[in-house]
N, C-alpha and C positions, 0 to 999 in steps of 0.2 A: 647551788641552791636546791632546796627541796620544795615540791609542790604538794600541798595537803588540802583535803576537802572534807566537809561534814555536811552531807546532803540530808535534810530533814523534810518532813511533810509540809512545814510552814516556811522555814527559811533555810538557806544554804550559806555556809561560810567557806571561802577559799582563801588560802594563805600561802605566802612564800616565806620559807624559813631558812636560817643558816644553821648548819650542823654544829652541835656543841658536844661536850663530853657525855651528858646524860639527857638534857632537855634542850631541844632545838629552840633558837631564838626567832621570834616572829619579825619579819622585815616589813611585810605589807599584808593586810587582811581586808578582804572584801565581803560584804554581806549582800545577799540576793534574795528576793522573794521567789521561792522555788517555782510556783505555778505560773509565774510570768514568763517562763522559758519553756521551749519545746523539748529541751534535752540538755545533757551535761556538756556536750561539745560546744554548744553555743555559749554557755556560761563561762567555760574555761577560756575560750577564745577571746571573749570580751574582757575578762579579768586580765589576761596576759597582755592584751593590746592596750589596756588602760595604763599599765605600768611599763609598756614598751620592753617587755621581757622576751628575749630570744629563747625559745624552748630548748635550744642546745645547751644552755647554761644550767638547765634543770637535770640533776643527776638521778633523781628518783621521784616517783609520784605515788601517793597513797590516798585513796578516796574512800571515806566511810559513807555508806548509804543505808537508808531505812528500808531494808528488805533482805530477803534471803539471797545469798550469793553462791553461785555454782559455776565453776570454771570461768571466772572473770565476767560473769553475766548476772544481772539482777533485774527482776521486774519489781519496781518499788511498790510497797504496800499501799501507801496513801497518796501516791503521785502517779499519773498515767505515763510513766517513763519506762522504757526498757534500756538499761545501761549495759553496753558491751565495752568493757574497759580496753580490751585489745584493739578494737576498732577505733575507739577514741584516741588511744595513744598513736595509732598509725596515722590518723587524720591530722593530729596536732604535733607529730614528731616528738612524743614524750618517751623518755627512756625509763626502763625499769618500772613499769606501771603495775599497780596492785589495787584491786577492788575488794573491800572488806565490809562487813556489817558495821553499822554505825555504833552499836554497843561494844563490839570488839574494839573499835577505834577508841571509844571512851575508856575501855579497860586498859588500853596501853598507856593512858595518861595517869592512871592511879598511882603507880610507883613513883612518879616524878612530881606529884602535887605537893605544894607547900602547906604548912599548917594553917596559914591565913586564907587558904582556898577551901577550907573545910569548916563546917559547923557540926560539932559533936552532939549527937542525940543521946548516945549511951557510951560511956567511957570504955567499959569492958576491959578485958585483959587479952591482948593479942597473943596467939600461940605462935612462937617462932617456927617457921616452916609450914605454917598452915595455909589453907586455901583462902581466897577472897571472892567477892561477888559484887556485881554492879547491877542496879535496876534504875530505869529512867522512864518516867511518865511525861508525855508531851502530847503531840498530835496522836501518837500511838503509845505502846508500851514495849520497851526493850529490856532484855536481860543479857548478862554475860557472866561467865564464871572464870576466875583466874586460878588455874591449877598450879600448885607448887611443883616444879620439875627441876631437879638438879640445882636447887638454890635460887631459882628465880620464878616469878609468876609468868605463866603462859596463858594469855587470854583465849577463851573458847567461844566460838560463835554459837548463837542460840536463837530460836524463834519461840521461846517460852511465853512471850506476851500473848500468843495466840492459843495457849493451853486453855482448858476449861476453867471457868470461874467456880471456885468452891465456896458455896454459901455456908455460913457458920451459925447463923441466928435465925429465928423466925422471921424477922424483918428482912433479912437478906434473902431468905427463901421466897418471900413475897416479891422482892425485886427481881429475882431470877424468873419467877413465873411471868411477870409482865414483860421482861426483856425477851423471853422465849417467844412470846406472841409476836414480837416485832422482828427479831433476828433469826428465829428458829433454833439457833445454838448460841449460847452465851459464853464468849471467851473472856479472859481476864481483861483484855483491852476494852471490852464494852463497858467495864466498870472503872478500871484504873487507868485513866487517861483524861485529857481535856474533854473530848466528846463523851467519855464515860461519866464525868461529873455532870454534864448536861443531861445524860440519860437518867442519872439518879435524881436530878432536879425535877425532871418530868415525872418520875415515879412518885416523889413526895408530894408533887402538886397535882397528881392524877391528870396529867396533861399530855399523855402520849397521843401522837398522831397516827396516821395510817402507815407511815413508812419509816425508814431509818432516820435517826436524829440528825441534828445540826443543819437542818434546812428550815428556814423561817416558817414555811407554810405547814409544817407539822407541829408547830406550837399553837395550842388552842388559846387564843387571846383571853377568853373568859376565865381561864384557869391561871393565867400568868399573875404572879404576885406583884405588888407595888415595889418590892425591893430590887427588881431587875428592870432596867430601862428597856422599853420596847423600841423597835426600829434600829437596833444595833446590828452590826455584822455578826453572823453566827460564831465566828472565831473569837469574838469578844465576850461571849456568854460565860465561859468558865470564870473569867476574871470578875464579871459582874455578880455572878452567884457567890463567889468567895467574899467580895466586899459586902454584899447584902448579909451574908452569914456572920462575918466578922463584926459588923456594926449592929447585929441583932435586929435588922429591919424586918425580917420575916422568919418565923419559926420553922417553916418548911424548908427554907434555904439553909438554916442552921442545921436541920436534920440531914439534909443532903450532904453538907460538908462533913458532918460527923460520920456518916456512912462511908464517904469517900476516904477519909483519913484512916478509918478502921480497916477498910478493905485494902488500902495501900500498905499499911503496916503489916497486915496479915500476910499478904502476898510476898512482902519483903522477907518476912520470917520463913515462909515456905521456901524461898530461894536460898536462904541461909542454911536450911536443913538439907536441901538437895545438893548444894555445893559443899556442905559441911565447912562453911566459911569461918573457921575459927580465927583467922587473921583479920577479919573485918568485912563489913558490908557497906557499900557506898551508894548513896541515893543521888542520882544525877537527873538530867532532863530539865526542861524549861519550867516545869510547874513547881518543883520542890523549893527553890530559892524564893519564889514569889509568895509561897504560903508557909514560910519557915516558922512564924509564930504558932501556927496551927500544928505543925509537926512537933514543935517543942512543948506542946501542952501536956503531953504524957499519954494521950490516947494512941498515938502511932506506935510508940515503944511498947505499950501494954499489949497491943494486938500483935506486935512483932514477936514478943517473947512468950506469951501465954499459950503454949502448945504442949500440955502434958502428954507424955512424960519428959519432954525435952526442955521444959521451962528453965531449969537451972542452967543448962548449957547455953541457951539463947540469951540468958541474962548476962553472960560473960563475953558475948561477942561484941566487939567495937562496932558502932553504928554512926555514920556521919553523912551529912548532906554536902555534895559538891557545889560550891558557890561560884566557881569560875564558869561563866557562860560559854567560854571557848575551849572547855576541857576536851570535848570530842575532837575538835580541830587539832589541838595539841597532841592528842593521842595518835591521830593519823600522821602527824609530822614525826612523832617518835618511831612509828612503824616505817615511814619513808626513810628515816635515818638508818634504821637497821638494814633496809634494802640497799642503801647506797654503799654500805661496807661489806655486803655479802659477796662471796666469791661465786 
C-alpha cells in the first residue's frame, strides 16, 4: 500500500492507495480539520489506527504540505506546525517517506486527470512537448510549474504565491494602497485567496480594521453590508461574499468579486508567461470549483490573456479548472508510487 497526504491550511486529506499502472487507486481516505491537531504525527497515527493498518504494509509515503520544504522539513505557512518528515517516519515506522509542497503534489496529479475532472475555460491549442503550470487559491495561494524534461512533465516547487502583487488598474492601485497600510507589503496571496477576497471586500466597503483580516473584531459593523450575514465564522466569509455578489444583493460585494476574479485571472496569466506553459494551465484549489460560473463569465480569461505583446500567445494556451477536490491527494499518491519503484 501507499500512504499519501494533502495538508492544507483548513483541511487535511490522508489516503491509502493501491499502486496501478499510471494512477493509484484509493482504498481509504480520511478528512481532518487541520487546526484540530497539534501535528502530522498525531493525525497519521489516528488515521492508520482507525483502519487497523500495520505501517509495515506501507511501501512508500508522500505528504504534500502548504509550505516551503527544505531537507524533509517544512514550517507551514498558515498552520502553526513544524513538520519533520524523517522524524515522523521514524516515530511511525514509515518506509520511503517524502515531504513535498502541496502544489507540487497537485502538479503530479495533472498528467493522470480524466476529462470529466476538468472544466475548460479556454480550449487553446496545446503544444506537444510544452511546459504546463498549476495555480490554486484557497486558504493561501500556491503555484507550481511542470517542466517538460525528456518527454515527461517534471513538477517544480515554488513559493510564487508570496511574490509581490502587481496592480494593473487605478482601482487596484487604490486596493494596494489600503492593503499596504494594514500589511506593510502586499503579496499576491493578500489578494488572490479566500482571505484575499475578504480583504477586497473590506476595501470596497471601506471597512478595514486596525489589524490583519479574517478576525471578526477587525470588521467594522457599521460598514458591513446587508448581503453578508453577521455572526458567521470568519472562514465562512468568502462564501458569503460570493453568494451576495452572485445574487446581486450588494453592489460592493459584486465589485469585490469582480476585482478578485480579474486579479486571479491576471496572476494565472503571469504564471503562464513565467512557465511559458504552452501545454496548458490548470486552476486548482478549493475556491475555483465553488465559483466556477464566475470564472466562466469571461472576465477571468480576459485578464489571463490580455497582456500585450503576449496576448496572442496567451489566447492559444489551454486553460482549465480542476474539479476533483482530492486531486492534491491523488498527486501525492502518484509521487509515492514513483518512490515505491525507485531503486
